[in-house]
C-alpha positions as CSV (number, residue, x, y, z in Angstrom):
1,M,0.0,0.1,0.0
2,A,1.5,3.4,-1.2
3,G,0.9,6.3,0.8
4,L,-1.1,7.4,3.8
5,I,-4.6,7.3,4.0
6,P,-5.5,10.9,4.4
7,Q,-7.3,12.0,7.5
8,G,-10.1,13.9,5.5
9,F,-11.3,10.2,3.7
10,I,-11.2,8.5,6.9
11,D,-13.5,11.1,8.4
12,D,-15.5,11.1,5.3
13,L,-16.2,7.6,5.2
14,L,-17.1,7.4,9.2
15,G,-20.3,10.1,8.1
16,R,-21.2,7.7,5.5
17,I,-21.3,4.4,6.6
18,D,-23.9,3.4,9.6
19,I,-22.6,1.6,12.3
20,V,-25.4,-0.4,12.7
21,E,-25.0,-2.2,9.2
22,V,-21.4,-2.3,9.7
23,V,-22.0,-4.5,13.4
24,G,-25.4,-6.1,12.1
25,S,-23.5,-8.0,9.3
26,R,-21.5,-9.2,11.7
27,L,-23.7,-10.3,14.4
28,K,-27.5,-10.4,15.2
29,L,-28.6,-7.8,16.4
30,K,-31.9,-7.1,18.2
31,K,-34.0,-3.7,18.2
32,T,-34.0,-2.7,22.0
33,G,-36.1,1.2,22.5
34,K,-33.6,3.3,19.9
35,N,-30.2,1.4,20.2
36,Y,-29.5,-2.2,19.0
37,S,-28.6,-5.3,21.5
38,A,-26.4,-8.6,20.6
39,L,-24.7,-11.0,22.3
40,C,-20.7,-9.4,22.8
41,P,-18.2,-11.1,20.6
42,F,-15.4,-10.2,22.6
43,H,-16.5,-12.2,25.5
44,N,-18.2,-15.1,26.1
45,E,-21.7,-14.1,27.3
46,K,-25.3,-16.0,27.6
47,S,-27.1,-13.1,27.9
48,P,-26.9,-9.3,25.5
49,S,-25.2,-6.7,27.1
50,F,-23.5,-5.2,24.0
51,S,-25.0,-2.5,22.4
52,V,-25.1,-0.4,19.3
53,S,-26.1,3.5,19.3
54,P,-27.1,4.3,15.8
55,D,-27.9,8.2,17.0
56,K,-24.6,8.2,18.7
57,Q,-23.1,6.1,16.2
58,F,-20.9,4.2,18.7
59,Y,-20.9,0.9,20.3
60,Y,-20.5,-0.6,23.9
61,C,-20.3,-3.6,26.0
62,F,-21.4,-2.9,29.2
63,G,-19.5,-6.6,30.2
64,C,-16.5,-6.3,28.9
65,G,-15.9,-2.6,28.3
66,A,-15.0,-2.9,24.7
67,G,-16.2,0.4,22.6
68,G,-15.8,2.2,19.9
69,S,-17.0,3.5,16.1
70,A,-17.3,1.5,13.6
71,L,-14.2,1.5,12.2
72,S,-12.7,-0.1,15.7
73,F,-15.4,-2.7,15.7
74,V,-14.2,-4.1,12.6
75,M,-10.9,-3.8,13.4
76,D,-11.2,-6.1,16.6
77,F,-13.8,-8.3,15.1
78,D,-12.4,-8.9,11.8
79,R,-8.9,-8.5,13.3
80,L,-7.6,-6.5,10.8
81,D,-5.0,-3.7,11.3
82,F,-5.8,0.2,10.4
83,P,-5.2,0.8,6.9
84,Q,-7.0,-2.8,5.9
85,A,-9.9,-1.7,8.2
86,V,-10.2,1.3,6.3
87,E,-10.4,-0.5,3.0
88,E,-13.0,-3.0,4.6
89,L,-15.6,-0.3,5.2
90,A,-14.2,1.8,1.8
91,R,-15.8,-0.8,-0.2
92,Q,-18.7,-1.6,1.6
93,A,-19.4,1.9,0.8
94,G,-18.7,1.6,-2.6
95,V,-15.4,4.3,-2.7
96,E,-11.9,3.8,-3.3
97,V,-8.9,4.5,-0.5
98,P,-6.5,7.2,-1.8
99,H,-3.1,7.6,-0.2
100,E,-1.6,10.5,-0.1
101,E,2.2,9.8,-1.7
102,R,5.7,10.8,0.9
103,N,8.3,12.4,-0.9
104,D,10.5,12.7,2.3
105,G,11.1,11.0,5.4
106,R,11.0,14.3,7.2
107,K,7.3,14.9,9.5
108,S,5.3,17.2,7.4
109,S,1.9,19.5,9.2
110,R,-1.5,18.7,7.9
111,T,-4.3,21.6,7.9
112,P,-7.1,20.3,9.5
113,R,-9.7,17.7,8.1
114,K,-11.9,19.5,5.2
115,D,-15.5,18.1,3.3
116,N,-15.1,16.8,0.2
117,P,-15.1,19.9,-1.7
118,L,-17.9,18.7,-3.9
119,Y,-20.3,19.2,-1.0
120,A,-19.6,23.6,-1.0
121,L,-19.6,23.3,-4.7
122,L,-23.1,21.8,-5.1
123,E,-24.6,24.1,-2.2
124,Q,-23.7,27.0,-4.2
125,A,-25.3,25.8,-7.0
126,A,-27.8,25.1,-4.8
127,A,-28.3,28.6,-3.9
128,Y,-27.8,29.9,-7.3
129,Y,-30.8,27.7,-8.4
130,R,-33.3,29.7,-5.0
131,Q,-31.9,32.9,-6.4
132,Q,-33.0,32.2,-10.7
133,L,-36.7,30.9,-9.1
134,R,-36.9,34.6,-6.9
135,Q,-35.2,36.9,-9.5
136,H,-34.5,35.4,-13.2
137,P,-37.0,37.1,-15.7
138,A,-38.2,33.7,-16.9
139,R,-38.9,33.1,-13.5
140,Q,-42.9,33.0,-13.8
141,R,-43.2,30.0,-15.6
142,A,-41.6,28.0,-13.1
143,V,-43.6,29.6,-10.1
144,S,-47.1,29.1,-12.1
145,Y,-45.5,25.5,-12.6
146,L,-45.5,25.1,-9.0
147,K,-48.7,26.8,-7.7
148,G,-50.4,24.6,-10.1
149,R,-49.2,21.3,-8.2
150,G,-50.6,23.2,-5.1
151,L,-46.7,24.0,-3.7
152,S,-46.5,27.0,-1.2
153,G,-43.6,28.8,-0.6
154,Q,-43.2,27.9,3.0
155,I,-42.6,23.8,1.3
156,A,-40.6,25.2,-1.8
157,K,-38.6,26.8,0.9
158,L,-38.2,23.3,3.1
159,Y,-37.0,21.4,0.1
160,D,-34.7,24.1,-1.0
161,I,-37.0,24.2,-4.3
162,G,-35.3,26.1,-7.4
163,M,-34.8,26.8,-11.2
164,A,-32.1,26.0,-13.6
165,P,-32.9,28.9,-16.3
166,P,-33.1,28.1,-19.9
167,G,-29.4,28.3,-21.7
168,W,-26.4,26.4,-22.3
169,D,-23.8,28.0,-19.6
170,N,-25.7,30.3,-17.0
171,L,-24.1,27.9,-14.1
172,M,-21.1,27.1,-15.5
173,S,-20.7,31.0,-16.2
174,H,-21.5,31.8,-12.4
175,L,-19.8,29.3,-10.7
176,S,-16.5,29.1,-12.9
177,R,-13.6,31.4,-14.0
178,D,-11.2,28.7,-15.2
179,T,-10.7,25.6,-16.6
180,T,-10.1,24.6,-13.2
181,E,-12.8,25.3,-11.7
182,Q,-14.9,24.0,-14.8
183,N,-13.7,20.5,-14.4
184,A,-14.7,20.5,-11.1
185,L,-18.4,21.2,-12.2
186,I,-17.9,18.6,-14.3
187,E,-16.7,16.4,-11.2
188,A,-19.7,17.5,-9.2
189,G,-22.3,16.4,-12.4
190,L,-23.1,19.9,-13.0
191,V,-21.4,20.7,-16.1
192,V,-21.3,18.3,-19.5
193,E,-18.6,17.9,-21.6
194,N,-18.6,16.9,-24.9
195,P,-16.7,14.4,-26.0
196,D,-16.4,15.2,-29.4
197,S,-16.2,19.1,-29.8
198,G,-14.8,19.4,-26.3
199,G,-18.0,21.8,-25.6
200,R,-18.8,22.4,-21.9
201,Y,-22.8,23.2,-20.9
202,D,-24.8,22.8,-18.1
203,R,-26.6,19.5,-17.1
204,F,-29.8,21.5,-16.1
205,R,-30.9,23.9,-18.2
206,D,-34.9,25.2,-18.0
207,R,-36.1,22.6,-15.1
208,I,-37.5,22.9,-11.8
209,M,-34.3,21.9,-9.7
210,F,-34.7,19.7,-6.4
211,P,-31.6,19.5,-4.2
212,I,-30.7,15.4,-3.3
213,R,-29.3,15.8,0.8
214,D,-27.8,13.2,2.5
215,S,-28.2,12.0,6.6
216,R,-26.3,15.4,7.3
217,G,-28.4,17.4,5.3
218,R,-25.6,18.4,2.9
219,T,-26.7,18.8,-0.8
220,I,-24.9,16.1,-2.7
221,G,-27.1,16.0,-6.6
222,F,-29.9,17.1,-8.1
223,G,-33.2,16.1,-10.3
224,G,-34.7,18.6,-12.5
225,R,-37.9,18.4,-13.7
226,V,-38.7,19.9,-17.4
227,L,-41.7,22.5,-17.6
228,G,-42.8,21.8,-21.2
229,D,-42.9,18.0,-22.4
230,E,-39.1,17.8,-23.4
231,K,-37.3,14.7,-22.7
232,P,-36.2,13.4,-20.7
233,K,-39.2,14.3,-17.9
234,Y,-36.9,14.0,-14.9
235,L,-32.6,14.0,-15.1
236,N,-30.9,13.1,-12.4
237,S,-27.4,14.3,-11.7
238,P,-24.8,11.3,-12.3
239,E,-22.8,9.5,-9.8
240,T,-20.1,11.1,-8.0
241,S,-17.9,11.2,-5.4
242,V,-20.4,12.2,-2.8
243,F,-23.6,10.8,-4.7
244,H,-24.4,7.7,-4.7
245,K,-28.8,6.6,-6.2
246,G,-28.4,3.7,-5.1
247,Q,-27.9,4.5,-1.0
248,E,-29.9,7.2,-0.6
249,L,-33.6,8.5,-0.7
250,Y,-35.1,11.9,-1.8
251,G,-36.9,13.6,1.4
252,L,-35.3,11.4,4.2
253,Y,-33.6,14.1,5.6
254,E,-36.3,16.6,5.4
255,A,-38.7,13.4,6.8
256,K,-36.5,13.2,9.9
257,Q,-36.5,17.1,10.5
258,Q,-40.4,17.4,10.3
259,N,-41.0,14.4,12.5
260,R,-39.3,14.1,16.0
261,Q,-40.2,10.7,16.0
262,L,-41.0,8.6,12.9
263,N,-43.0,5.6,13.5
264,E,-43.0,4.6,9.8
265,I,-41.5,5.4,6.2
266,L,-43.9,5.5,2.7
267,V,-41.3,5.2,-0.2
268,V,-42.8,7.0,-3.6
269,E,-42.1,7.1,-6.9
270,G,-41.3,11.1,-7.8
271,Y,-40.3,13.9,-6.2
272,M,-43.2,16.1,-6.9
273,D,-45.3,12.9,-4.9
274,V,-43.3,13.6,-1.4
275,I,-43.4,17.2,-1.8
276,A,-47.2,17.2,-2.6
277,L,-47.5,14.6,0.6
278,A,-45.3,17.0,2.7
279,Q,-47.3,20.2,1.2
280,H,-50.7,18.3,2.7
281,G,-49.2,17.2,6.1
282,V,-47.9,13.8,5.2
283,T,-44.3,14.5,6.3
284,N,-42.6,10.8,5.8
285,A,-42.5,10.1,2.5
286,V,-39.2,9.2,0.4
287,A,-38.4,8.9,-2.8
288,T,-35.9,6.8,-4.7
289,L,-33.4,8.4,-7.4
290,G,-34.5,7.2,-10.5
291,T,-33.1,3.8,-9.6
292,A,-35.7,0.9,-8.2
293,T,-35.4,-0.1,-4.9
294,S,-32.3,-1.3,-3.3
295,E,-31.8,-3.6,-0.7
296,E,-29.1,-0.8,0.4
297,H,-32.5,1.5,0.6
298,L,-34.2,-1.2,2.2
299,K,-31.5,-1.3,5.2
300,R,-31.0,2.2,5.6
301,L,-34.9,2.8,5.9
302,F,-35.1,-0.2,8.9
303,R,-32.4,1.6,10.8
304,L,-35.0,3.8,11.4
305,V,-38.2,2.5,11.4
306,Q,-39.6,-0.6,11.7
307,N,-42.9,0.1,9.0
308,V,-42.1,0.7,5.4
309,I,-45.3,1.2,2.9
310,F,-44.3,1.0,-0.3
311,C,-46.7,3.3,-2.4
312,F,-47.1,2.6,-6.2
313,D,-49.4,3.2,-9.5
314,G,-51.6,0.3,-10.1
315,D,-50.7,0.0,-13.6
316,R,-47.9,-2.7,-14.9
317,A,-45.2,-0.8,-14.2
318,G,-46.2,0.3,-10.7
319,R,-46.5,-3.4,-10.1
320,Q,-42.9,-4.5,-11.6
321,A,-41.7,-2.2,-9.7
322,A,-43.5,-3.1,-6.3
323,W,-42.2,-6.8,-7.3
324,R,-38.8,-5.8,-7.6
325,A,-38.7,-3.9,-3.9
326,L,-40.0,-7.2,-2.5
327,N,-37.0,-8.5,-3.7
328,S,-34.8,-6.2,-2.5
329,A,-36.9,-6.4,0.9
330,L,-36.8,-9.9,1.7
331,P,-32.9,-10.2,2.8
332,V,-33.0,-7.4,5.2
333,L,-36.8,-8.6,7.0
334,E,-35.7,-9.5,10.3
335,D,-38.2,-10.4,12.9
336,G,-40.6,-7.7,13.6
337,R,-40.0,-5.8,10.6
338,H,-43.2,-5.2,8.5
339,V,-43.2,-4.4,4.9
340,R,-46.6,-3.3,3.0
341,F,-48.0,-2.7,-0.1
342,L,-50.3,0.1,-1.6
343,F,-51.4,0.2,-5.3
344,L,-53.4,3.2,-6.2
345,P,-56.3,3.2,-9.0
346,D,-55.2,3.4,-12.4
347,G,-53.7,7.4,-13.7
348,Q,-53.3,7.8,-10.1
349,D,-50.3,9.0,-8.0
350,P,-49.7,9.9,-4.8
351,D,-49.6,13.7,-5.8
352,T,-53.0,13.7,-7.6
353,M,-54.6,11.2,-5.1
354,V,-53.6,13.6,-1.8
355,R,-54.6,16.8,-3.7
356,Q,-58.0,15.2,-4.3
357,E,-59.2,13.4,-1.5
358,G,-57.2,14.9,1.1
359,A,-54.5,13.7,3.9
360,D,-57.2,11.9,6.0
361,A,-58.9,10.1,3.6
362,F,-55.1,9.0,1.6
363,R,-54.2,7.9,5.7
364,R,-57.1,5.8,5.8
365,R,-56.5,4.0,2.1
366,L,-53.3,3.7,3.7
367,E,-54.6,1.7,6.7
368,R,-57.2,0.2,4.9
369,E,-55.6,-1.1,1.8
370,A,-52.2,-1.2,2.0
371,Q,-51.6,-5.6,2.3
372,P,-48.9,-6.8,3.9
373,L,-46.0,-8.3,1.9
374,T,-46.7,-11.9,3.1
375,D,-50.0,-11.5,1.6
376,Y,-48.7,-9.8,-1.8
377,L,-45.8,-12.3,-2.1
378,F,-48.0,-15.5,-2.2
379,R,-51.2,-13.6,-4.1
380,H,-48.7,-12.8,-6.9
381,L,-46.9,-16.0,-7.1
382,A,-50.7,-17.7,-6.9
383,E,-51.8,-15.5,-10.3
384,E,-48.1,-16.4,-12.3
385,S,-48.3,-20.1,-11.1
386,G,-51.8,-20.7,-11.9
387,A,-52.4,-22.2,-7.9
388,D,-55.6,-23.6,-9.1
389,S,-54.0,-27.0,-9.9
390,L,-52.2,-29.5,-8.7
391,E,-48.7,-28.2,-11.6
392,G,-49.8,-24.7,-10.8
393,K,-49.1,-25.5,-6.7
394,A,-45.8,-27.2,-7.3
395,H,-44.8,-24.5,-9.3
396,M,-45.9,-21.9,-7.0
397,A,-43.8,-23.8,-3.9
398,S,-40.7,-24.0,-6.6
399,L,-40.9,-20.3,-7.2
400,A,-41.9,-19.5,-3.3
401,L,-39.1,-21.5,-1.7
402,P,-36.4,-19.5,-3.3
403,L,-37.8,-16.3,-2.0
404,I,-38.7,-17.2,1.3
405,E,-35.0,-18.9,2.8
406,Q,-34.1,-15.3,1.9
407,V,-36.2,-14.3,5.2
408,P,-33.2,-13.5,8.1
409,G,-35.8,-13.8,10.8
410,G,-36.5,-17.2,11.4
411,M,-40.1,-16.4,13.2
412,L,-41.2,-15.3,9.8
413,R,-39.3,-17.8,7.8
414,R,-41.3,-20.7,9.3
415,L,-44.5,-19.1,9.3
416,L,-44.0,-18.3,5.8
417,R,-43.6,-21.7,5.1
418,Q,-46.4,-23.1,7.1
419,S,-48.6,-20.8,4.8
420,L,-47.3,-22.1,1.8
421,Q,-47.8,-25.8,3.4
422,Q,-51.6,-24.6,3.3
423,Q,-52.0,-23.5,0.3
424,T,-50.1,-25.8,-1.6
425,G,-51.0,-28.5,0.2
426,I,-47.3,-29.6,-0.3
427,D,-45.3,-31.1,2.9
428,L,-42.4,-28.9,2.9
429,D,-40.0,-31.2,5.5
430,T,-40.6,-33.5,3.0
431,V,-39.0,-31.7,0.2
432,E,-35.2,-33.1,-0.4
433,P,-33.1,-30.2,-0.4
434,A,-31.3,-31.7,-3.4
435,A,-34.6,-31.1,-5.1
436,M,-34.7,-27.1,-3.6
437,P,-33.8,-24.4,-6.3
438,A,-30.0,-23.3,-6.2
439,A,-31.2,-19.9,-4.6
440,G,-33.0,-21.2,-2.3
441,Q,-30.2,-21.3,0.5
442,P,-31.0,-20.1,3.6
443,A,-30.1,-16.8,4.8
444,A,-29.0,-18.5,8.4
445,S,-26.5,-20.6,7.0
446,Q,-24.2,-17.8,5.8
447,E,-24.7,-15.7,9.5
448,R,-21.4,-15.3,11.3
449,P,-21.7,-16.4,15.1
450,T,-22.2,-14.2,17.3
451,H,-19.1,-15.1,19.3
452,D,-16.5,-17.4,18.8
453,E,-16.1,-19.8,21.7
454,D,-12.0,-20.5,20.8
455,I,-10.9,-17.0,21.3
456,P,-10.3,-16.5,25.6
457,F,-11.4,-13.1,27.2
458,G,-9.2,-10.2,26.8
459,A,-7.3,-11.7,23.4
460,W,-8.8,-8.7,21.2
461,E,-7.6,-5.9,23.8
462,D,-4.7,-4.4,22.1
463,W,-5.7,-2.5,19.3
464,S,-3.9,-2.1,16.3
465,E,-1.6,1.7,16.4
466,R,-2.3,3.7,13.1
467,A,1.5,5.1,11.5
468,E,0.7,8.8,10.4
469,P,3.4,10.6,11.3
470,D,1.6,14.0,9.7
471,A,-1.5,13.8,11.0
472,E,-2.3,16.3,13.2
473,Y,-3.7,15.4,16.4
474,Y,-4.1,18.3,18.5
475,M,-2.4,17.3,21.3
476,P,-0.6,19.6,23.7
477,E,3.1,18.6,24.2
478,G,4.2,15.9,26.6
479,M,0.3,15.1,26.8
480,D,1.0,12.1,24.4
481,S,3.1,10.6,21.3
482,A,1.4,10.4,18.2
483,P,1.7,7.2,16.6
484,P,5.4,6.0,15.6
485,S,6.7,6.6,12.5
486,G,6.1,4.5,9.4
487,N,7.1,4.4,6.0
488,S,3.7,3.2,4.3
489,G,0.6,3.7,6.6
490,R,0.6,0.4,7.1
491,A,0.1,-0.4,11.2
492,F,2.7,-0.8,14.0
493,T,1.4,-3.5,16.1
494,P,4.0,-3.1,19.4
495,R,5.2,-5.9,20.7
496,K,3.4,-7.7,24.3
497,G,6.1,-6.0,26.5
498,E,5.5,-2.7,24.4
499,R,2.3,-2.5,25.0
500,Q,2.3,-3.4,28.4
501,E,5.0,-0.6,29.1
502,Q,2.5,1.9,27.0
503,R,-0.8,1.1,29.4
504,G,2.1,1.3,32.5
505,R,2.3,4.9,32.4
506,K,0.9,7.3,33.9
507,D,-0.9,9.4,30.9
508,F,-4.1,8.2,28.7
509,G,-3.2,4.8,28.2
510,G,-4.0,3.8,31.6
511,S,-5.7,0.3,33.1
512,K,-8.5,-1.0,31.1
513,K,-11.2,0.0,34.1
514,P,-10.8,4.0,34.7
515,P,-10.4,5.3,38.0
516,R,-13.1,5.5,39.9
517,R,-12.6,9.6,40.2
518,E,-13.4,9.6,36.5
519,M,-17.2,9.3,37.4
520,N,-17.4,12.3,39.6
521,S,-14.2,14.6,38.2
522,P,-15.7,17.6,36.7
523,L,-13.6,18.1,34.1
524,L,-13.5,14.2,32.5
525,Q,-17.7,15.4,32.8
526,A,-16.5,18.3,30.2
527,V,-14.7,16.1,28.6
528,K,-17.8,14.0,27.9
529,T,-19.8,16.4,27.4
530,L,-17.8,18.3,24.8
531,L,-17.0,14.6,23.0
532,H,-20.9,14.2,22.4
533,H,-21.9,17.7,22.2
534,P,-19.2,19.1,20.0
535,H,-20.8,22.3,18.8
536,L,-20.3,23.3,22.4
537,A,-16.3,24.3,22.2
538,A,-17.6,26.8,19.3
539,H,-19.2,29.0,22.5
540,A,-16.1,28.7,24.9
541,Q,-13.2,30.3,25.9
542,Q,-10.4,30.1,23.1
543,A,-8.6,26.7,23.9
544,N,-4.8,28.7,23.5
545,Q,-6.2,31.0,26.8
546,M,-6.0,27.6,28.5
547,A,-2.8,26.1,26.6
548,D,-0.7,26.0,30.0
549,E,-2.5,24.1,32.2
550,D,-0.4,20.8,33.4
551,E,-3.1,18.7,35.1
552,D,-3.9,15.4,32.9
553,E,-7.3,15.9,32.8
554,A,-7.2,19.6,32.2
555,R,-5.2,19.3,29.3
556,L,-7.3,16.1,27.7
557,L,-10.4,19.3,27.8
558,V,-8.2,21.9,25.9
559,A,-6.9,19.4,23.4
560,L,-10.5,18.7,22.4
561,V,-11.2,22.5,22.6
562,E,-9.1,23.1,20.5
563,A,-9.4,20.5,17.5
564,A,-13.6,21.3,18.0
565,Q,-12.3,25.1,17.8
566,K,-10.0,24.9,14.5
567,Q,-12.6,22.1,13.1
568,P,-16.1,23.6,13.6
569,G,-18.6,20.5,12.6
570,L,-16.4,18.3,14.0
571,T,-19.1,15.0,14.9
572,T,-18.1,12.9,17.5
573,I,-16.7,9.6,15.5
574,E,-14.9,12.0,14.1
575,L,-13.8,13.8,17.1
576,L,-12.3,10.4,18.5
577,A,-10.4,9.7,15.8
578,R,-8.0,12.0,15.3
579,W,-6.2,10.5,18.2
580,H,-7.0,6.7,17.1
581,G,-5.1,4.4,18.1
582,T,-2.9,6.1,20.9
583,A,-3.2,6.1,24.7
584,M,-4.9,9.1,24.5
585,G,-7.8,7.9,22.1
586,E,-8.1,4.8,24.2
587,Q,-9.0,6.8,27.1
588,L,-11.6,9.1,25.1
589,N,-13.4,5.7,23.6
590,R,-13.7,5.0,27.2
591,L,-15.2,8.3,28.2
592,A,-17.3,8.1,25.6
593,E,-18.7,4.8,26.4
594,Q,-19.2,6.7,29.9
595,E,-21.9,8.9,28.0
596,W,-24.3,5.8,28.1
597,L,-24.4,5.1,32.2
598,L,-24.3,8.8,33.3
599,T,-28.0,10.3,31.5
600,S,-29.1,11.5,34.9
601,P,-32.5,13.2,34.5
602,G,-32.2,17.2,35.9
603,V,-28.7,17.2,34.7
604,N,-28.0,20.2,32.9
605,L,-24.7,19.0,31.5
606,E,-23.9,22.3,29.0
607,Q,-23.9,24.5,32.3
608,Q,-21.9,22.0,33.6
609,F,-19.2,22.5,31.0
610,F,-19.0,26.0,30.6
611,D,-18.6,26.2,34.7
612,T,-15.6,23.8,34.2
613,I,-14.6,26.2,31.3
614,N,-14.9,29.3,32.9
615,S,-13.8,27.6,36.3
616,L,-10.0,26.9,34.0
617,A,-9.9,30.0,32.6
618,A,-10.3,31.8,35.4
619,Q,-7.4,29.7,37.5
620,Q,-5.4,30.7,34.7
621,N,-5.6,34.3,34.7
622,E,-5.1,33.5,38.4
623,R,-1.8,32.1,38.0
624,R,-0.8,34.6,35.2
625,L,-2.1,37.7,37.6
626,Q,0.4,36.1,40.6
627,H,3.6,35.6,38.0
628,L,2.9,39.3,37.3
629,L,2.8,40.3,40.5
630,D,6.1,38.6,41.4
631,K,8.4,39.4,38.6
632,S,7.1,43.4,39.5
633,V,9.0,42.1,43.0
634,N,12.1,41.8,41.2
635,E,12.3,43.7,37.9
636,P,10.5,46.3,36.1
637,L,7.2,45.6,33.7
638,S,6.9,45.8,30.4
639,A,4.4,48.6,29.3
640,E,2.3,45.1,27.6
641,E,3.2,43.4,30.8
642,K,1.5,46.5,33.0
643,Q,-1.8,46.0,30.8
644,Q,-2.3,42.6,30.9
645,L,-1.8,42.5,34.9
646,R,-4.4,45.7,35.0
647,D,-6.7,43.7,32.6
648,L,-6.4,41.0,35.1
649,L,-7.0,42.7,37.8
650,S,-10.4,43.9,36.4
651,T,-11.5,41.2,35.3
652,R,-10.6,39.2,38.5
653,N,-12.7,42.2,40.8
654,A,-15.9,41.9,38.0
655,R,-15.6,38.4,38.9
656,K,-15.6,38.9,42.3
657,N,-18.3,41.5,42.0
658,D,-20.6,39.2,40.2
659,G,-19.9,36.9,42.7
C-alpha cells in the first residue's frame, strides 16, 4: 500500500457509513428501544450486554467495556490492522481509498480536515438555483407550474426548490472562472463535456430543480424536471464521489427534520409525490432517485423505522416496481420488521390522490388497503403459477421456497413456510434439499456466529496503532505521543512487552478500568459532554487561553476544545478518530462510552461544561496575575505586561463583584 490514507477521507468515510449496518452484517442485532443489542463478540456471555447506538454511531459492551466506532469494531472483530479496516469499510461504502505520497521522510504538518470540496460546490449551485427561482426574468413559468401543483412558498423553501434557467452555460459562467473550476463542476455532475467537440455546458437547463440531501443535510446532487414536454421528463445528477443514487433517498433528511419520532416511512416514486404529500401534512414520504428500490435503501430505512409502506401506481409498471421492491426487502426482513404495499387506482399517483381526496382520506387508504408483504407475495405467485391446479401448486412452491429462504427472520420464515404448505398442500419438511432451487440457500446458514468460543477473554484487547506521522492530533506537548513513524501508512503493532509498558504509563493509556475519580471529576465530565456535543466548543474560551494547564485531565479537555474550535462541525466519531490508535484515543473511547451510563435526569450538562471551562480560565488568569505580581517585585514590567496586569485585575474584580 503506497502512501498514507488522508485523515479527511477517514472522517468522510465514518460520516458515510452506518455502524448498525457494519455491526449487523457480522452480528445478529435486535432492536431494543432506540438502540440495538447483541451477544458481545469479544467475550463469552449468555445474555446480551453489547449495545449499538445509531444516534451516536457508537458501540459499547457493558460486560467487558469494549466500545468505539465502526472502524474500531471492524479492526477488532475482523482482526484487521488500521489500513485494512479502512479498506474494508470503503469497500462496503463503494468508494476507493486514496493515498498521499510522501517524497521524504520528514514529518509534515497537515491542515485540519475539510469536507470533500464537491459539497461546497453543490451548495453554491443550490443557492444559485434558489436565486433564479426568485429573480430570473423567466421565473414566472416555473412559479406558475409549482403553484399549479398546489405547492406553497413555505414547502418550496423547506425542500429548497429552485430553477435552472434557460440557456447553455448560466451556472458554469456563474460558478467558474477558469478551466480548473469548470473541471470541478464536471466532477460534481453539474456541467457536461461533449466528448467529440470538447464543448462544455450546464447539465440542467430550463428545469425545476430539487436538491438531494444526505443524512447530514448536505446537498449531494440534484433532480430536475422539465417545464414543458421535453425528454427526459426528469433528469438526475450522475454518480459522483459524494452521490450514490443506489443508497440515497430523496426527502429522507426532510422527513427526519419534520418528525421528532418517525414510526413508519412511505416510499413513493417521484420528487413531486414526496413534496405534494408534505404539502398536505403527510411528512414521512421518501422517493428513490430514478432507480429501483434496492436492498441498501431498505437497510437504511429499517435503521430508522420498523414499518415501511410502498405506494405504487396500479398499472403494470407500478406492479413491476413493487415486485422488485419485494425482492429487495426479503433479505432484510428481520422478525419485527413490516413491509406493506399500496396500489393506487389506474391513472393516479400520490400527488394527484392526496390533492383529490385530502390527507385524512389518504391516510385511511394506507390503513385499509395497504397489504402486508406476505399477502402480496403469495397472491402474486398464485397468479403467476396458476395455483388452482396441482401442477400450479407445485410451480408456486418451487417459486416461493427460494424467496422464503432469503428471509433472515427465523420466526417469519417459519410462518411463511407454514402458509405456503397450507396453500399448496405440500409437506415441505419432506422436500429433499437437492430438489430445492439453488437460489434458495437459507440466509441463516451464512450468518457468522455471534461470538467465537475458541477466543479467550481479553484476546482482542490490543488495538493496532496507526502509523501516520504527519497527522494533526491537536495534542499539547507532553500529553501523549503520536503513533510511531512508518514508511507507507501500514499499521504499527507493538510487541507484547511494549504494549504493557505503554499501558503502565501514568498518562492516558492507563488500565482497562478507568480510575474511580472519572465518574465524579468535573473535568472529565466536561470531556464527556464535549465528546458528545462538540459544537459547545465554539461558545467556550479560546483553547490557547488555557494552554498552560499542567493537570492531565485539564490538558485533555483543552486538547478537545482546541480540536473542535479549529474545525467546527466535527462529529463525535470524527473527534475520536483524531486520536485513534493512541493511548489518549483509548482514554477518550472509554470516556465516550460512559455517556451511556451518565444520563441523570435534571442534570444540565451544558451548564456544567461551561462552568468547568470558566473555572479553568479563571485559574489560569489567577496564575498569570500572580506571576506578573511576583515578577514586578524583582524587575520592572514592560508596558505590555502592565496592561495585561491591569486587565487581569479588572477581570478578577468583576468576577468577585458578580459573585
